[in-house]
C-alpha positions as CSV (number, residue, x, y, z in Angstrom):
1,N,5.9,-56.5,105.5
2,V,4.4,-54.2,102.9
3,S,0.7,-53.4,102.6
4,T,-1.6,-55.3,100.2
5,A,-2.1,-52.1,98.2
6,E,1.6,-51.4,97.9
7,R,2.2,-55.0,96.9
8,K,-0.6,-54.8,94.2
9,T,0.9,-51.5,92.9
10,L,4.3,-53.1,92.6
11,I,3.0,-56.1,90.7
12,Q,0.9,-53.9,88.3
13,C,3.9,-51.8,87.3
14,S,6.2,-54.9,86.9
15,E,6.5,-57.1,83.8
16,L,6.7,-60.9,83.9
17,R,8.9,-62.4,81.1
18,S,9.8,-65.9,80.2
19,Y,13.2,-66.9,78.9
20,R,14.4,-70.1,77.2
21,R,17.5,-71.9,78.3
22,N,20.6,-70.0,77.2
23,E,18.6,-67.0,76.2
24,L,20.1,-63.6,76.9
25,V,18.3,-61.7,79.7
26,L,20.5,-58.6,80.0
27,Q,23.6,-57.7,78.0
28,A,26.7,-56.3,79.7
29,D,26.9,-52.5,79.3
30,Q,23.2,-52.3,78.5
31,W,21.3,-49.5,80.3
32,T,18.2,-50.7,82.2
33,D,15.7,-49.3,84.7
34,R,14.6,-52.7,86.1
35,I,15.5,-55.0,88.9
36,Y,15.3,-58.7,87.8
37,C,13.5,-61.0,90.3
38,V,13.6,-64.7,89.4
39,T,10.3,-66.4,90.1
40,S,11.2,-69.8,88.5
41,G,14.3,-71.3,86.9
42,L,17.9,-70.1,87.2
43,L,20.0,-67.2,85.8
44,R,23.7,-67.1,85.6
45,V,25.8,-64.0,85.9
46,V,28.6,-63.9,83.3
47,V,31.6,-61.6,83.0
48,R,34.1,-61.2,80.2
49,G,37.3,-63.3,80.5
50,S,40.8,-62.5,79.3
51,T,39.8,-62.9,75.7
52,S,36.7,-61.9,73.7
53,S,35.5,-65.5,73.5
54,D,36.2,-66.3,77.1
55,H,33.3,-65.8,79.6
56,V,33.2,-66.7,83.3
57,T,30.1,-67.5,85.3
58,T,30.6,-65.7,88.6
59,D,27.2,-66.3,90.3
60,F,23.7,-67.8,89.9
61,I,20.4,-66.0,90.6
62,R,17.9,-68.5,91.9
63,R,14.2,-68.4,92.5
64,G,13.3,-65.7,95.0
65,D,16.6,-63.9,94.4
66,F,17.3,-60.5,92.7
67,F,19.7,-59.0,90.3
68,H,20.2,-55.2,90.4
69,G,22.8,-52.6,89.6
70,P,25.8,-51.6,91.7
71,S,23.7,-48.7,93.2
72,L,20.1,-47.9,93.6
73,N,20.7,-44.2,93.9
74,Q,19.4,-43.6,90.4
75,D,16.3,-44.9,88.5
76,R,18.5,-46.6,85.9
77,Y,21.9,-48.2,85.7
78,Q,24.4,-49.7,83.3
79,A,24.8,-53.5,83.7
80,V,28.4,-54.6,84.3
81,P,27.9,-58.4,83.8
82,T,25.6,-60.3,81.4
83,L,22.6,-62.3,82.6
84,I,21.8,-65.5,80.8
85,A,19.0,-68.1,81.5
86,A,20.8,-71.2,82.7
87,L,17.4,-73.0,82.7
88,P,14.0,-72.0,81.3
89,S,13.1,-69.1,83.6
90,S,10.4,-66.6,84.5
91,V,11.6,-63.2,85.7
92,Y,9.8,-60.2,87.1
93,L,11.2,-57.0,85.7
94,V,10.5,-54.5,88.5
95,P,11.0,-50.7,87.9
96,V,13.9,-49.3,90.0
97,S,11.8,-46.2,90.6
98,A,9.0,-48.3,92.2
99,V,11.4,-50.1,94.4
100,R,13.1,-46.8,95.5
101,E,9.6,-45.5,96.4
102,L,8.9,-48.7,98.3
103,F,12.2,-48.3,100.2
104,A,11.2,-44.7,101.3
105,K,8.0,-46.0,102.8
106,N,9.3,-49.3,104.1
107,P,12.9,-49.2,105.4
108,D,12.7,-52.9,106.3
109,V,12.3,-53.8,102.6
110,A,15.6,-51.9,101.9
111,L,17.3,-53.8,104.7
112,G,16.1,-57.1,103.4
113,L,17.5,-56.4,99.9
114,L,20.8,-55.3,101.5
115,E,20.9,-58.5,103.4
116,L,20.5,-60.5,100.2
117,A,23.3,-58.5,98.6
118,M,25.6,-59.1,101.5
119,K,24.9,-62.9,101.4
120,R,25.7,-62.9,97.7
121,M,29.0,-61.1,98.4
122,E,29.9,-63.7,101.0
123,M,29.1,-66.5,98.5
124,L,31.4,-64.9,96.0
125,R,34.2,-64.7,98.5
126,V,33.6,-68.4,99.4
127,Q,33.7,-69.3,95.7
128,L,37.0,-67.5,95.2
129,R,38.5,-69.3,98.2
130,R,37.3,-72.7,96.8
131,I,39.0,-72.0,93.4
132,S,42.2,-71.0,95.1
133,S,42.4,-73.8,97.7
134,L,40.5,-76.9,96.6
135,S,41.8,-79.6,94.3
136,A,40.0,-80.1,91.0
137,E,38.0,-83.0,92.4
138,G,37.1,-81.1,95.6
139,L,36.0,-78.1,93.6
140,V,33.9,-80.0,91.1
141,S,32.3,-82.0,94.0
142,R,31.3,-78.8,95.8
143,V,30.0,-77.1,92.7
144,L,27.9,-80.2,91.9
145,Y,26.4,-80.2,95.4
146,E,25.7,-76.5,95.1
147,L,23.8,-77.2,91.9
148,T,21.5,-79.6,93.7
149,Q,20.4,-76.5,95.8
150,L,20.3,-74.0,92.9
151,A,18.7,-76.3,90.2
152,P,17.2,-79.3,91.9
153,G,16.4,-82.2,89.6
154,G,14.5,-84.5,92.0
155,S,15.7,-87.1,94.5
156,G,18.7,-85.1,95.6
157,G,20.1,-84.5,92.1
158,Y,20.5,-81.4,89.9
159,D,18.9,-80.6,86.5
160,K,20.8,-82.4,83.8
161,R,20.3,-79.4,81.5
162,I,23.2,-77.7,83.4
163,T,26.1,-78.4,81.1
164,Q,29.7,-79.3,81.9
165,A,30.6,-76.0,80.1
166,V,28.6,-74.1,82.7
167,I,30.2,-76.1,85.5
168,A,33.7,-75.4,84.1
169,S,32.9,-71.7,83.7
170,Y,31.8,-71.4,87.4
171,S,34.5,-73.6,88.8
172,G,37.4,-71.9,87.0
173,L,38.5,-75.2,85.5
174,S,38.7,-76.2,81.8
175,R,35.9,-78.2,80.3
176,E,38.3,-81.1,79.7
177,V,39.2,-81.2,83.4
178,V,35.6,-81.1,84.5
179,N,34.7,-83.9,82.0
180,K,37.6,-86.1,83.2
181,T,36.8,-85.5,86.9
182,M,33.1,-86.3,86.5
183,R,33.8,-89.4,84.5
184,D,36.1,-90.6,87.2
185,M,33.5,-89.9,89.8
186,E,30.9,-91.8,87.9
187,N,33.3,-94.8,87.6
188,R,33.7,-94.7,91.4
189,G,29.9,-94.4,92.0
190,L,30.1,-90.9,93.4
191,V,28.0,-89.4,90.5
192,W,25.1,-91.1,88.7
193,R,22.5,-90.1,86.2
194,D,18.9,-91.0,85.6
195,E,15.8,-89.5,83.9
196,H,15.3,-87.1,86.8
197,G,18.8,-85.5,86.8
198,I,22.4,-86.0,87.9
199,H,22.9,-87.2,91.4
200,V,25.9,-86.7,93.7
201,H,27.2,-88.3,96.8
202,P,25.8,-86.6,100.0
203,N,29.4,-86.1,101.3
204,F,29.9,-83.5,98.6
205,A,28.2,-81.0,100.9
206,S,31.3,-81.1,103.1
207,T,34.2,-80.8,100.6
208,D,34.9,-77.1,101.2
209,F,38.6,-76.3,101.9
210,G,39.6,-79.9,102.3
211,L,37.4,-80.6,105.3
212,L,36.4,-83.9,103.9
213,S,37.9,-85.9,101.0
214,V,35.6,-87.9,98.8
215,E,38.4,-90.3,98.0
216,G,37.5,-93.8,99.0
217,T,33.9,-93.0,100.1
């Protein structure tokens, strides 16, 4: 709902960057004065695990979504997690100061960004409930379906460049468990691969909290 002039000003002061798959976008503890808006591809939000070599994917930033600091009260902030390109991605780096100025003139824009942040918080709560309540198969099933929405690979599948290591990191399972579970699903015809991506059974959309078992489907 912003004016054409305001939109043009915001674009002119922003920087469009491209990132290769697995390229670092923003390092944890790094200071930045930008908000990161994904225009194509997919970023993953990574936090440190219990050891220096252990990292956990807590969230994905998809096309049309934003990453910003814990507060927009200042023109710069120190990043808490690390941002990594899960797929080749294009990202607008938008100055926080320009966004704050836009908020002052257009409160609806601030409310829209708040709504996105609230949705992300709810998604994080749902993911924590999945990890604590679903079986390994139910959890992997739900994550695979979610990837078809986050990183579509054509014909209902997801991009095959999303690795099992990323799936394990996001699901809270070991890579070995994810590999074994996916191989078992493939043997049962619930997961299949082609040149377009990795495809999953449509019932995977309903596996949250044991509402529907994929066993025997």
